mmCIF file of the N, C-alpha and C atoms, coordinates in Angstrom:
data_MODEL
# 
_entry.id   MODEL 
# 
loop_
_atom_site.group_PDB 
_atom_site.id 
_atom_site.type_symbol 
_atom_site.label_atom_id 
_atom_site.label_alt_id 
_atom_site.label_comp_id 
_atom_site.label_asym_id 
_atom_site.label_entity_id 
_atom_site.label_seq_id 
_atom_site.pdbx_PDB_ins_code 
_atom_site.Cartn_x 
_atom_site.Cartn_y 
_atom_site.Cartn_z 
_atom_site.occupancy 
_atom_site.B_iso_or_equiv 
_atom_site.pdbx_formal_charge 
_atom_site.auth_seq_id 
_atom_site.auth_comp_id 
_atom_site.auth_asym_id 
_atom_site.auth_atom_id 
_atom_site.pdbx_PDB_model_num 
ATOM 1   N N  . UNK A 1 1  ? 125.191 107.148 90.114  1.00 0.00 ? 1  UNK A N  1 
ATOM 2   C CA . UNK A 1 1  ? 126.492 107.351 90.543  1.00 0.00 ? 1  UNK A CA 1 
ATOM 3   C C  . UNK A 1 1  ? 126.968 106.030 91.017  1.00 0.00 ? 1  UNK A C  1 
ATOM 4   N N  . UNK A 1 2  ? 128.142 105.747 90.718  1.00 0.00 ? 2  UNK A N  1 
ATOM 5   C CA . UNK A 1 2  ? 128.783 104.710 91.155  1.00 0.00 ? 2  UNK A CA 1 
ATOM 6   C C  . UNK A 1 2  ? 129.281 104.922 92.481  1.00 0.00 ? 2  UNK A C  1 
ATOM 7   N N  . UNK A 1 3  ? 129.233 103.961 93.389  1.00 0.00 ? 3  UNK A N  1 
ATOM 8   C CA . UNK A 1 3  ? 129.791 104.007 94.613  1.00 0.00 ? 3  UNK A CA 1 
ATOM 9   C C  . UNK A 1 3  ? 130.817 102.688 94.982  1.00 0.00 ? 3  UNK A C  1 
ATOM 10  N N  . UNK A 1 4  ? 131.904 102.983 95.515  1.00 0.00 ? 4  UNK A N  1 
ATOM 11  C CA . UNK A 1 4  ? 132.769 101.752 95.677  1.00 0.00 ? 4  UNK A CA 1 
ATOM 12  C C  . UNK A 1 4  ? 132.532 101.146 97.067  1.00 0.00 ? 4  UNK A C  1 
ATOM 13  N N  . UNK A 1 5  ? 132.448 99.779  97.217  1.00 0.00 ? 5  UNK A N  1 
ATOM 14  C CA . UNK A 1 5  ? 132.182 99.227  98.257  1.00 0.00 ? 5  UNK A CA 1 
ATOM 15  C C  . UNK A 1 5  ? 133.052 98.026  98.346  1.00 0.00 ? 5  UNK A C  1 
ATOM 16  N N  . UNK A 1 6  ? 133.103 97.319  99.747  1.00 0.00 ? 6  UNK A N  1 
ATOM 17  C CA . UNK A 1 6  ? 133.868 96.016  99.659  1.00 0.00 ? 6  UNK A CA 1 
ATOM 18  C C  . UNK A 1 6  ? 133.138 94.862  99.667  1.00 0.00 ? 6  UNK A C  1 
ATOM 19  N N  . UNK A 1 7  ? 133.374 94.019  99.147  1.00 0.00 ? 7  UNK A N  1 
ATOM 20  C CA . UNK A 1 7  ? 132.662 92.638  98.957  1.00 0.00 ? 7  UNK A CA 1 
ATOM 21  C C  . UNK A 1 7  ? 133.837 91.474  99.150  1.00 0.00 ? 7  UNK A C  1 
ATOM 22  N N  . UNK A 1 8  ? 133.031 90.566  99.683  1.00 0.00 ? 8  UNK A N  1 
ATOM 23  C CA . UNK A 1 8  ? 133.731 89.379  100.246 1.00 0.00 ? 8  UNK A CA 1 
ATOM 24  C C  . UNK A 1 8  ? 134.618 88.602  98.631  1.00 0.00 ? 8  UNK A C  1 
ATOM 25  N N  . UNK A 1 9  ? 135.579 88.189  98.966  1.00 0.00 ? 9  UNK A N  1 
ATOM 26  C CA . UNK A 1 9  ? 136.332 87.447  97.784  1.00 0.00 ? 9  UNK A CA 1 
ATOM 27  C C  . UNK A 1 9  ? 135.197 86.342  97.493  1.00 0.00 ? 9  UNK A C  1 
ATOM 28  N N  . UNK A 1 10 ? 134.436 85.701  98.359  1.00 0.00 ? 10 UNK A N  1 
ATOM 29  C CA . UNK A 1 10 ? 133.731 84.495  98.292  1.00 0.00 ? 10 UNK A CA 1 
ATOM 30  C C  . UNK A 1 10 ? 132.401 84.882  97.089  1.00 0.00 ? 10 UNK A C  1 
ATOM 31  N N  . UNK A 1 11 ? 131.840 86.274  97.602  1.00 0.00 ? 11 UNK A N  1 
ATOM 32  C CA . UNK A 1 11 ? 130.619 86.636  96.818  1.00 0.00 ? 11 UNK A CA 1 
ATOM 33  C C  . UNK A 1 11 ? 130.990 86.799  95.404  1.00 0.00 ? 11 UNK A C  1 
ATOM 34  N N  . UNK A 1 12 ? 132.260 87.401  95.154  1.00 0.00 ? 12 UNK A N  1 
ATOM 35  C CA . UNK A 1 12 ? 132.694 87.823  93.815  1.00 0.00 ? 12 UNK A CA 1 
ATOM 36  C C  . UNK A 1 12 ? 133.107 86.509  93.028  1.00 0.00 ? 12 UNK A C  1 
ATOM 37  N N  . UNK A 1 13 ? 133.735 85.556  93.674  1.00 0.00 ? 13 UNK A N  1 
ATOM 38  C CA . UNK A 1 13 ? 133.899 84.664  92.823  1.00 0.00 ? 13 UNK A CA 1 
ATOM 39  C C  . UNK A 1 13 ? 132.657 83.505  92.556  1.00 0.00 ? 13 UNK A C  1 
ATOM 40  N N  . UNK A 1 14 ? 131.715 83.808  93.344  1.00 0.00 ? 14 UNK A N  1 
ATOM 41  C CA . UNK A 1 14 ? 130.328 83.030  93.310  1.00 0.00 ? 14 UNK A CA 1 
ATOM 42  C C  . UNK A 1 14 ? 129.481 83.698  92.018  1.00 0.00 ? 14 UNK A C  1 
ATOM 43  N N  . UNK A 1 15 ? 129.521 84.965  92.031  1.00 0.00 ? 15 UNK A N  1 
ATOM 44  C CA . UNK A 1 15 ? 128.857 85.779  90.690  1.00 0.00 ? 15 UNK A CA 1 
ATOM 45  C C  . UNK A 1 15 ? 129.386 85.595  89.531  1.00 0.00 ? 15 UNK A C  1 
ATOM 46  N N  . UNK A 1 16 ? 130.837 85.112  89.337  1.00 0.00 ? 16 UNK A N  1 
ATOM 47  C CA . UNK A 1 16 ? 131.549 85.117  88.218  1.00 0.00 ? 16 UNK A CA 1 
ATOM 48  C C  . UNK A 1 16 ? 130.673 84.129  87.179  1.00 0.00 ? 16 UNK A C  1 
ATOM 49  N N  . UNK A 1 17 ? 130.415 82.825  87.447  1.00 0.00 ? 17 UNK A N  1 
ATOM 50  C CA . UNK A 1 17 ? 129.805 81.919  86.584  1.00 0.00 ? 17 UNK A CA 1 
ATOM 51  C C  . UNK A 1 17 ? 128.442 82.352  86.297  1.00 0.00 ? 17 UNK A C  1 
ATOM 52  N N  . UNK A 1 18 ? 127.768 83.064  87.217  1.00 0.00 ? 18 UNK A N  1 
ATOM 53  C CA . UNK A 1 18 ? 126.378 83.337  86.820  1.00 0.00 ? 18 UNK A CA 1 
ATOM 54  C C  . UNK A 1 18 ? 126.482 84.761  85.694  1.00 0.00 ? 18 UNK A C  1 
ATOM 55  N N  . UNK A 1 19 ? 127.319 85.357  86.224  1.00 0.00 ? 19 UNK A N  1 
ATOM 56  C CA . UNK A 1 19 ? 127.618 86.808  85.377  1.00 0.00 ? 19 UNK A CA 1 
ATOM 57  C C  . UNK A 1 19 ? 127.860 86.469  83.896  1.00 0.00 ? 19 UNK A C  1 
ATOM 58  N N  . UNK A 1 20 ? 128.699 85.409  83.600  1.00 0.00 ? 20 UNK A N  1 
ATOM 59  C CA . UNK A 1 20 ? 129.142 84.969  82.297  1.00 0.00 ? 20 UNK A CA 1 
ATOM 60  C C  . UNK A 1 20 ? 127.794 84.097  81.670  1.00 0.00 ? 20 UNK A C  1 
ATOM 61  N N  . UNK A 1 21 ? 127.051 83.592  82.458  1.00 0.00 ? 21 UNK A N  1 
ATOM 62  C CA . UNK A 1 21 ? 125.903 82.707  81.842  1.00 0.00 ? 21 UNK A CA 1 
ATOM 63  C C  . UNK A 1 21 ? 124.885 83.762  81.543  1.00 0.00 ? 21 UNK A C  1 
ATOM 64  N N  . UNK A 1 22 ? 124.918 84.870  82.283  1.00 0.00 ? 22 UNK A N  1 
ATOM 65  C CA . UNK A 1 22 ? 123.929 85.722  81.897  1.00 0.00 ? 22 UNK A CA 1 
ATOM 66  C C  . UNK A 1 22 ? 124.172 86.945  81.106  1.00 0.00 ? 22 UNK A C  1 
ATOM 67  N N  . UNK A 1 23 ? 125.673 86.813  80.660  1.00 0.00 ? 23 UNK A N  1 
ATOM 68  C CA . UNK A 1 23 ? 126.062 88.208  79.640  1.00 0.00 ? 23 UNK A CA 1 
ATOM 69  C C  . UNK A 1 23 ? 126.035 89.354  80.483  1.00 0.00 ? 23 UNK A C  1 
ATOM 70  N N  . UNK A 1 24 ? 126.570 89.075  81.930  1.00 0.00 ? 24 UNK A N  1 
ATOM 71  C CA . UNK A 1 24 ? 126.651 90.690  82.732  1.00 0.00 ? 24 UNK A CA 1 
ATOM 72  C C  . UNK A 1 24 ? 127.959 90.527  83.298  1.00 0.00 ? 24 UNK A C  1 
ATOM 73  N N  . UNK A 1 25 ? 128.376 91.837  83.634  1.00 0.00 ? 25 UNK A N  1 
ATOM 74  C CA . UNK A 1 25 ? 129.576 91.841  84.181  1.00 0.00 ? 25 UNK A CA 1 
ATOM 75  C C  . UNK A 1 25 ? 129.276 91.606  85.827  1.00 0.00 ? 25 UNK A C  1 
ATOM 76  N N  . UNK A 1 26 ? 130.570 91.075  86.296  1.00 0.00 ? 26 UNK A N  1 
ATOM 77  C CA . UNK A 1 26 ? 130.119 90.719  87.738  1.00 0.00 ? 26 UNK A CA 1 
ATOM 78  C C  . UNK A 1 26 ? 129.601 91.638  88.567  1.00 0.00 ? 26 UNK A C  1 
ATOM 79  N N  . UNK A 1 27 ? 130.021 93.047  88.654  1.00 0.00 ? 27 UNK A N  1 
ATOM 80  C CA . UNK A 1 27 ? 129.038 93.847  89.437  1.00 0.00 ? 27 UNK A CA 1 
ATOM 81  C C  . UNK A 1 27 ? 127.652 93.975  88.884  1.00 0.00 ? 27 UNK A C  1 
ATOM 82  N N  . UNK A 1 28 ? 127.383 94.073  87.680  1.00 0.00 ? 28 UNK A N  1 
ATOM 83  C CA . UNK A 1 28 ? 126.193 93.893  87.420  1.00 0.00 ? 28 UNK A CA 1 
ATOM 84  C C  . UNK A 1 28 ? 125.307 92.520  87.987  1.00 0.00 ? 28 UNK A C  1 
ATOM 85  N N  . UNK A 1 29 ? 125.920 91.413  88.023  1.00 0.00 ? 29 UNK A N  1 
ATOM 86  C CA . UNK A 1 29 ? 125.327 90.282  88.502  1.00 0.00 ? 29 UNK A CA 1 
ATOM 87  C C  . UNK A 1 29 ? 125.047 90.580  90.129  1.00 0.00 ? 29 UNK A C  1 
ATOM 88  N N  . UNK A 1 30 ? 125.994 90.975  90.640  1.00 0.00 ? 30 UNK A N  1 
ATOM 89  C CA . UNK A 1 30 ? 125.775 91.418  92.049  1.00 0.00 ? 30 UNK A CA 1 
ATOM 90  C C  . UNK A 1 30 ? 124.706 92.201  92.183  1.00 0.00 ? 30 UNK A C  1 
ATOM 91  N N  . UNK A 1 31 ? 124.539 93.365  91.626  1.00 0.00 ? 31 UNK A N  1 
ATOM 92  C CA . UNK A 1 31 ? 123.540 94.344  91.392  1.00 0.00 ? 31 UNK A CA 1 
ATOM 93  C C  . UNK A 1 31 ? 122.005 93.520  91.262  1.00 0.00 ? 31 UNK A C  1 
ATOM 94  N N  . UNK A 1 32 ? 122.306 92.718  90.394  1.00 0.00 ? 32 UNK A N  1 
ATOM 95  C CA . UNK A 1 32 ? 120.837 91.717  89.891  1.00 0.00 ? 32 UNK A CA 1 
ATOM 96  C C  . UNK A 1 32 ? 120.534 91.159  91.254  1.00 0.00 ? 32 UNK A C  1 
ATOM 97  N N  . UNK A 1 33 ? 121.447 90.539  91.737  1.00 0.00 ? 33 UNK A N  1 
ATOM 98  C CA . UNK A 1 33 ? 121.076 89.699  92.974  1.00 0.00 ? 33 UNK A CA 1 
ATOM 99  C C  . UNK A 1 33 ? 120.541 90.631  94.099  1.00 0.00 ? 33 UNK A C  1 
ATOM 100 N N  . UNK A 1 34 ? 121.142 91.551  94.210  1.00 0.00 ? 34 UNK A N  1 
ATOM 101 C CA . UNK A 1 34 ? 120.664 92.769  95.317  1.00 0.00 ? 34 UNK A CA 1 
ATOM 102 C C  . UNK A 1 34 ? 119.234 93.145  94.967  1.00 0.00 ? 34 UNK A C  1 
ATOM 103 N N  . UNK A 1 35 ? 118.869 93.442  93.678  1.00 0.00 ? 35 UNK A N  1 
ATOM 104 C CA . UNK A 1 35 ? 117.599 93.911  93.577  1.00 0.00 ? 35 UNK A CA 1 
ATOM 105 C C  . UNK A 1 35 ? 116.664 92.744  93.636  1.00 0.00 ? 35 UNK A C  1 
ATOM 106 N N  . UNK A 1 36 ? 116.801 91.498  93.293  1.00 0.00 ? 36 UNK A N  1 
ATOM 107 C CA . UNK A 1 36 ? 115.929 90.506  93.595  1.00 0.00 ? 36 UNK A CA 1 
ATOM 108 C C  . UNK A 1 36 ? 115.644 90.033  94.850  1.00 0.00 ? 36 UNK A C  1 
ATOM 109 N N  . UNK A 1 37 ? 116.911 90.222  95.901  1.00 0.00 ? 37 UNK A N  1 
ATOM 110 C CA . UNK A 1 37 ? 116.834 89.932  97.113  1.00 0.00 ? 37 UNK A CA 1 
ATOM 111 C C  . UNK A 1 37 ? 115.994 91.236  97.806  1.00 0.00 ? 37 UNK A C  1 
ATOM 112 N N  . UNK A 1 38 ? 115.891 92.370  97.387  1.00 0.00 ? 38 UNK A N  1 
ATOM 113 C CA . UNK A 1 38 ? 115.237 93.467  98.099  1.00 0.00 ? 38 UNK A CA 1 
ATOM 114 C C  . UNK A 1 38 ? 113.758 93.176  97.604  1.00 0.00 ? 38 UNK A C  1 
ATOM 115 N N  . UNK A 1 39 ? 113.572 92.764  96.278  1.00 0.00 ? 39 UNK A N  1 
ATOM 116 C CA . UNK A 1 39 ? 112.226 92.388  95.958  1.00 0.00 ? 39 UNK A CA 1 
ATOM 117 C C  . UNK A 1 39 ? 111.567 91.396  96.865  1.00 0.00 ? 39 UNK A C  1 
ATOM 118 N N  . UNK A 1 40 ? 112.397 90.252  97.041  1.00 0.00 ? 40 UNK A N  1 
ATOM 119 C CA . UNK A 1 40 ? 111.753 89.011  97.880  1.00 0.00 ? 40 UNK A CA 1 
ATOM 120 C C  . UNK A 1 40 ? 111.649 89.811  99.348  1.00 0.00 ? 40 UNK A C  1 
ATOM 121 N N  . UNK A 1 41 ? 112.360 90.476  99.817  1.00 0.00 ? 41 UNK A N  1 
ATOM 122 C CA . UNK A 1 41 ? 112.071 91.098  101.220 1.00 0.00 ? 41 UNK A CA 1 
ATOM 123 C C  . UNK A 1 41 ? 110.942 92.022  101.317 1.00 0.00 ? 41 UNK A C  1 
ATOM 124 N N  . UNK A 1 42 ? 110.609 92.711  100.273 1.00 0.00 ? 42 UNK A N  1 
ATOM 125 C CA . UNK A 1 42 ? 109.288 93.726  100.123 1.00 0.00 ? 42 UNK A CA 1 
ATOM 126 C C  . UNK A 1 42 ? 108.169 92.737  99.733  1.00 0.00 ? 42 UNK A C  1 
ATOM 127 N N  . UNK A 1 43 ? 108.528 91.607  99.307  1.00 0.00 ? 43 UNK A N  1 
ATOM 128 C CA . UNK A 1 43 ? 107.007 90.893  98.691  1.00 0.00 ? 43 UNK A CA 1 
ATOM 129 C C  . UNK A 1 43 ? 107.114 89.550  99.413  1.00 0.00 ? 43 UNK A C  1 
ATOM 130 N N  . UNK A 1 44 ? 107.213 89.370  100.430 1.00 0.00 ? 44 UNK A N  1 
ATOM 131 C CA . UNK A 1 44 ? 107.142 87.946  101.350 1.00 0.00 ? 44 UNK A CA 1 
ATOM 132 C C  . UNK A 1 44 ? 106.067 86.925  100.788 1.00 0.00 ? 44 UNK A C  1 
ATOM 133 N N  . UNK A 1 45 ? 105.107 87.417  100.013 1.00 0.00 ? 45 UNK A N  1 
ATOM 134 C CA . UNK A 1 45 ? 104.004 86.376  99.756  1.00 0.00 ? 45 UNK A CA 1 
ATOM 135 C C  . UNK A 1 45 ? 104.208 85.865  98.147  1.00 0.00 ? 45 UNK A C  1 
ATOM 136 N N  . UNK A 1 46 ? 105.353 86.558  97.805  1.00 0.00 ? 46 UNK A N  1 
ATOM 137 C CA . UNK A 1 46 ? 105.625 86.062  96.071  1.00 0.00 ? 46 UNK A CA 1 
ATOM 138 C C  . UNK A 1 46 ? 106.776 85.145  96.378  1.00 0.00 ? 46 UNK A C  1 
ATOM 139 N N  . UNK A 1 47 ? 106.886 84.135  95.466  1.00 0.00 ? 47 UNK A N  1 
ATOM 140 C CA . UNK A 1 47 ? 107.908 83.328  95.404  1.00 0.00 ? 47 UNK A CA 1 
ATOM 141 C C  . UNK A 1 47 ? 109.087 84.037  94.597  1.00 0.00 ? 47 UNK A C  1 
ATOM 142 N N  . UNK A 1 48 ? 110.283 83.749  94.904  1.00 0.00 ? 48 UNK A N  1 
ATOM 143 C CA . UNK A 1 48 ? 111.449 84.462  94.116  1.00 0.00 ? 48 UNK A CA 1 
ATOM 144 C C  . UNK A 1 48 ? 111.271 84.147  92.509  1.00 0.00 ? 48 UNK A C  1 
ATOM 145 N N  . UNK A 1 49 ? 110.813 83.190  92.100  1.00 0.00 ? 49 UNK A N  1 
ATOM 146 C CA . UNK A 1 49 ? 110.764 83.040  90.478  1.00 0.00 ? 49 UNK A CA 1 
ATOM 147 C C  . UNK A 1 49 ? 109.556 83.987  89.928  1.00 0.00 ? 49 UNK A C  1 
ATOM 148 N N  . UNK A 1 50 ? 108.614 84.171  90.771  1.00 0.00 ? 50 UNK A N  1 
ATOM 149 C CA . UNK A 1 50 ? 107.489 84.934  90.177  1.00 0.00 ? 50 UNK A CA 1 
ATOM 150 C C  . UNK A 1 50 ? 108.166 86.406  90.433  1.00 0.00 ? 50 UNK A C  1 
ATOM 151 N N  . UNK A 1 51 ? 108.956 86.868  91.372  1.00 0.00 ? 51 UNK A N  1 
ATOM 152 C CA . UNK A 1 51 ? 109.304 88.206  91.387  1.00 0.00 ? 51 UNK A CA 1 
ATOM 153 C C  . UNK A 1 51 ? 110.508 88.269  90.136  1.00 0.00 ? 51 UNK A C  1 
ATOM 154 N N  . UNK A 1 52 ? 111.312 87.162  89.786  1.00 0.00 ? 52 UNK A N  1 
ATOM 155 C CA . UNK A 1 52 ? 112.195 87.195  88.625  1.00 0.00 ? 52 UNK A CA 1 
ATOM 156 C C  . UNK A 1 52 ? 111.140 87.343  87.575  1.00 0.00 ? 52 UNK A C  1 
ATOM 157 N N  . UNK A 1 53 ? 110.115 86.536  87.348  1.00 0.00 ? 53 UNK A N  1 
ATOM 158 C CA . UNK A 1 53 ? 109.348 86.883  86.114  1.00 0.00 ? 53 UNK A CA 1 
ATOM 159 C C  . UNK A 1 53 ? 108.946 88.407  85.939  1.00 0.00 ? 53 UNK A C  1 
ATOM 160 N N  . UNK A 1 54 ? 108.468 88.654  87.049  1.00 0.00 ? 54 UNK A N  1 
ATOM 161 C CA . UNK A 1 54 ? 108.026 90.261  87.018  1.00 0.00 ? 54 UNK A CA 1 
ATOM 162 C C  . UNK A 1 54 ? 109.082 91.218  86.632  1.00 0.00 ? 54 UNK A C  1 
ATOM 163 N N  . UNK A 1 55 ? 110.053 91.238  87.186  1.00 0.00 ? 55 UNK A N  1 
ATOM 164 C CA . UNK A 1 55 ? 111.397 91.864  86.869  1.00 0.00 ? 55 UNK A CA 1 
ATOM 165 C C  . UNK A 1 55 ? 111.582 91.887  85.319  1.00 0.00 ? 55 UNK A C  1 
ATOM 166 N N  . UNK A 1 56 ? 111.605 90.547  84.774  1.00 0.00 ? 56 UNK A N  1 
ATOM 167 C CA . UNK A 1 56 ? 111.954 90.412  83.350  1.00 0.00 ? 56 UNK A CA 1 
ATOM 168 C C  . UNK A 1 56 ? 110.847 90.932  82.472  1.00 0.00 ? 56 UNK A C  1 
ATOM 169 N N  . UNK A 1 57 ? 109.387 90.898  82.980  1.00 0.00 ? 57 UNK A N  1 
ATOM 170 C CA . UNK A 1 57 ? 108.495 91.229  81.981  1.00 0.00 ? 57 UNK A CA 1 
ATOM 171 C C  . UNK A 1 57 ? 108.373 92.959  82.094  1.00 0.00 ? 57 UNK A C  1 
ATOM 172 N N  . UNK A 1 58 ? 108.820 93.468  83.134  1.00 0.00 ? 58 UNK A N  1 
ATOM 173 C CA . UNK A 1 58 ? 108.880 95.083  83.357  1.00 0.00 ? 58 UNK A CA 1 
ATOM 174 C C  . UNK A 1 58 ? 109.935 95.299  82.473  1.00 0.00 ? 58 UNK A C  1 
ATOM 175 N N  . UNK A 1 59 ? 110.886 94.743  82.053  1.00 0.00 ? 59 UNK A N  1 
ATOM 176 C CA . UNK A 1 59 ? 112.053 95.105  81.444  1.00 0.00 ? 59 UNK A CA 1 
ATOM 177 C C  . UNK A 1 59 ? 111.622 94.889  79.696  1.00 0.00 ? 59 UNK A C  1 
ATOM 178 N N  . UNK A 1 60 ? 110.848 93.749  79.670  1.00 0.00 ? 60 UNK A N  1 
ATOM 179 C CA . UNK A 1 60 ? 110.524 93.626  78.229  1.00 0.00 ? 60 UNK A CA 1 
ATOM 180 C C  . UNK A 1 60 ? 109.530 94.680  77.683  1.00 0.00 ? 60 UNK A C  1 
ATOM 181 N N  . UNK A 1 61 ? 108.803 95.283  78.541  1.00 0.00 ? 61 UNK A N  1 
ATOM 182 C CA . UNK A 1 61 ? 107.802 96.321  78.255  1.00 0.00 ? 61 UNK A CA 1 
ATOM 183 C C  . UNK A 1 61 ? 108.600 97.486  77.889  1.00 0.00 ? 61 UNK A C  1 
ATOM 184 N N  . UNK A 1 62 ? 109.837 97.790  78.740  1.00 0.00 ? 62 UNK A N  1 
ATOM 185 C CA . UNK A 1 62 ? 110.636 98.927  78.453  1.00 0.00 ? 62 UNK A CA 1 
ATOM 186 C C  . UNK A 1 62 ? 111.273 98.875  77.005  1.00 0.00 ? 62 UNK A C  1 
ATOM 187 N N  . UNK A 1 63 ? 111.475 97.755  76.612  1.00 0.00 ? 63 UNK A N  1 
ATOM 188 C CA . UNK A 1 63 ? 112.116 97.656  75.216  1.00 0.00 ? 63 UNK A CA 1 
ATOM 189 C C  . UNK A 1 63 ? 111.010 97.450  74.171  1.00 0.00 ? 63 UNK A C  1 
ATOM 190 N N  . UNK A 1 64 ? 109.741 97.249  74.269  1.00 0.00 ? 64 UNK A N  1 
ATOM 191 C CA . UNK A 1 64 ? 108.985 96.984  73.310  1.00 0.00 ? 64 UNK A CA 1 
ATOM 192 C C  . UNK A 1 64 ? 108.592 95.533  73.019  1.00 0.00 ? 64 UNK A C  1 
ATOM 193 N N  . UNK A 1 65 ? 108.815 94.611  73.880  1.00 0.00 ? 65 UNK A N  1 
ATOM 194 C CA . UNK A 1 65 ? 108.776 93.152  73.649  1.00 0.00 ? 65 UNK A CA 1 
ATOM 195 C C  . UNK A 1 65 ? 107.404 92.501  74.141  1.00 0.00 ? 65 UNK A C  1 
ATOM 196 N N  . UNK A 1 66 ? 106.584 93.630  74.903  1.00 0.00 ? 66 UNK A N  1 
ATOM 197 C CA . UNK A 1 66 ? 105.239 93.052  75.309  1.00 0.00 ? 66 UNK A CA 1 
ATOM 198 C C  . UNK A 1 66 ? 104.090 93.390  74.465  1.00 0.00 ? 66 UNK A C  1 
ATOM 199 N N  . UNK A 1 67 ? 103.190 92.794  74.433  1.00 0.00 ? 67 UNK A N  1 
ATOM 200 C CA . UNK A 1 67 ? 101.827 93.048  73.801  1.00 0.00 ? 67 UNK A CA 1 
ATOM 201 C C  . UNK A 1 67 ? 100.502 92.888  74.875  1.00 0.00 ? 67 UNK A C  1 
ATOM 202 N N  . UNK A 1 68 ? 99.778  93.663  74.547  1.00 0.00 ? 68 UNK A N  1 
ATOM 203 C CA . UNK A 1 68 ? 98.402  93.691  75.305  1.00 0.00 ? 68 UNK A CA 1 
ATOM 204 C C  . UNK A 1 68 ? 97.679  92.332  75.450  1.00 0.00 ? 68 UNK A C  1 
ATOM 205 N N  . UNK A 1 69 ? 96.830  92.297  76.384  1.00 0.00 ? 69 UNK A N  1 
ATOM 206 C CA . UNK A 1 69 ? 96.183  90.716  76.341  1.00 0.00 ? 69 UNK A CA 1 
ATOM 207 C C  . UNK A 1 69 ? 94.646  91.082  76.747  1.00 0.00 ? 69 UNK A C  1 
ATOM 208 N N  . UNK A 1 70 ? 93.794  90.599  75.821  1.00 0.00 ? 70 UNK A N  1 
ATOM 209 C CA . UNK A 1 70 ? 92.492  90.759  75.998  1.00 0.00 ? 70 UNK A CA 1 
ATOM 210 C C  . UNK A 1 70 ? 91.928  89.734  76.835  1.00 0.00 ? 70 UNK A C  1 
ATOM 211 N N  . UNK A 1 71 ? 90.898  90.075  77.806  1.00 0.00 ? 71 UNK A N  1 
ATOM 212 C CA . UNK A 1 71 ? 90.326  89.033  78.738  1.00 0.00 ? 71 UNK A CA 1 
ATOM 213 C C  . UNK A 1 71 ? 89.063  88.887  78.638  1.00 0.00 ? 71 UNK A C  1 
ATOM 214 N N  . UNK A 1 72 ? 88.713  88.665  77.207  1.00 0.00 ? 72 UNK A N  1 
ATOM 215 C CA . UNK A 1 72 ? 87.345  88.605  76.922  1.00 0.00 ? 72 UNK A CA 1 
ATOM 216 C C  . UNK A 1 72 ? 86.821  87.173  77.156  1.00 0.00 ? 72 UNK A C  1 
# 
């Protein structure tokens, strides 16, 4: 369910080049930043890059781009 919220002009403008580079809409880019920010807050011992890689890996699994790894 979508909810309307007010965002600062500066935040929306800052999101535009990132959204374009990542092929996202501006609202989706801001949602992405919010998810990463929440994950950083929830996992203070992890670096933001590790969190981004973990989020990406989870999405790759959902679309079948992951394979199992043997720890032999």
